[in-house]
C-alpha positions in Angstrom: 0.0 0.0 0.0 1.2 3.5 -0.8 2.0 6.0 1.9 -0.9 8.5 2.3 1.1 11.5 1.2 2.1 9.6 -2.0 -1.5 8.8 -2.7 -2.5 12.4 -2.2 0.3 13.6 -4.6 -0.7 11.0 -7.2 -4.3 12.0 -6.9 -3.5 15.7 -7.3 -1.2 15.0 -10.3 -3.9 13.1 -12.0 -6.4 16.0 -11.5 -4.0 18.7 -12.6 -2.2 16.8 -15.4 1.5 16.3 -15.6 2.6 19.7 -14.5 3.0 19.7 -10.7 3.0 23.3 -9.6 0.4 23.9 -6.9 -0.3 27.3 -5.3 -0.9 26.8 -1.6 -2.0 29.6 0.8 -0.7 29.3 4.3 -2.8 30.7 7.2 -1.4 30.6 10.7 -3.9 31.0 13.5 -1.4 32.5 15.9 -0.3 36.1 15.7 2.7 35.8 17.9 6.1 36.5 16.2 7.8 33.5 17.8 4.9 31.1 17.6 5.8 27.4 17.0 2.9 27.1 14.6 4.0 30.2 12.6 7.5 28.5 12.5 6.0 25.4 11.0 4.2 27.5 8.4 7.3 29.4 7.6 9.2 26.2 7.2 6.8 25.1 4.5 6.8 28.7 3.0 10.6 28.7 2.8 10.9 25.1 1.5 12.8 24.7 -1.7 10.3 22.2 -3.1 9.6 23.3 -6.7 6.4 21.4 -6.9 4.7 23.9 -4.7 4.4 27.7 -4.6 3.4 28.9 -1.1 1.8 32.3 -0.3 1.7 33.5 3.3 -1.7 35.0 4.1 -1.4 37.8 6.7 -4.5 37.8 9.0 -3.0 40.0 11.7 -4.9 43.1 10.6 -8.3 41.6 9.9 -11.1 43.4 11.8 -13.4 41.2 13.9 -15.9 39.7 11.5 -19.1 41.7 11.2 -21.8 41.3 8.5 -22.4 45.0 8.6 -18.8 45.7 7.6 -19.0 42.9 5.0 -22.2 44.5 3.5 -20.2 47.7 2.9 -17.4 45.8 1.1 -14.4 43.8 2.3 -11.7 45.7 4.2 -8.5 46.1 2.2 -6.6 43.5 4.3 -9.4 40.9 3.9 -9.7 41.5 0.2 -6.0 41.0 -0.4 -6.2 37.7 1.5 -9.3 36.7 -0.4 -7.5 37.2 -3.7 -4.5 35.1 -2.5 -6.8 32.3 -1.3 -8.9 32.5 -4.4 -5.9 32.0 -6.7 -4.7 29.1 -4.6 -5.3 25.4 -5.2 -5.3 24.6 -1.5 -5.1 26.3 1.9 -2.9 25.0 4.7 -4.1 26.0 8.1 -1.4 26.0 10.8 -3.4 25.9 14.0 -2.5 26.4 17.6 -4.9 25.2 20.3 -6.2 27.7 22.8 -8.4 26.6 25.7 -9.4 23.3 23.9 -10.5 25.2 20.8 -9.1 26.9 17.7 -7.4 30.3 18.1 -9.7 33.3 17.7 -7.6 34.9 15.0 -8.0 31.8 12.9 -11.8 31.6 13.5 -12.1 35.2 12.5 -10.0 34.7 9.3 -12.2 31.6 8.5 -15.3 33.7 8.9 -14.0 36.4 6.5 -12.5 34.0 3.9 -15.0 31.1 3.8 -18.0 33.1 2.5 -17.8 32.0 -1.1 -15.4 29.1 -2.1 -16.4 25.9 -0.4 -14.4 23.6 -2.6 -10.8 24.2 -1.5 -8.5 21.4 -0.3 -7.7 22.6 3.3 -5.4 20.5 5.4 -4.9 21.5 9.0 -1.8 21.0 11.0 
């Protein structure tokens, strides 16, 4: 039996054809500069694996989600992130645990960014 990662890669290759160049957005749920989770995300971002192109999505300046704000148009920071995520083939969430739940910055980013595209491959680590 193949390793799970090899199965996933083969599946993605068959869906995308022979070219193996995937755009992956990385969203870290921690806003701390020295966060272990941010370090994991940066390690992927800085990897020299030519099969993937990583984009770091900065969620640090997102306002708290509010449908009244959304109705008036997306804030500039949110729109920039929406564009990055929209152009990505997948989103990698790097998630710290706070008080037995997800970090509030990540939940806030999810609320802003999940409003339209429900078909992204989104692994969580």
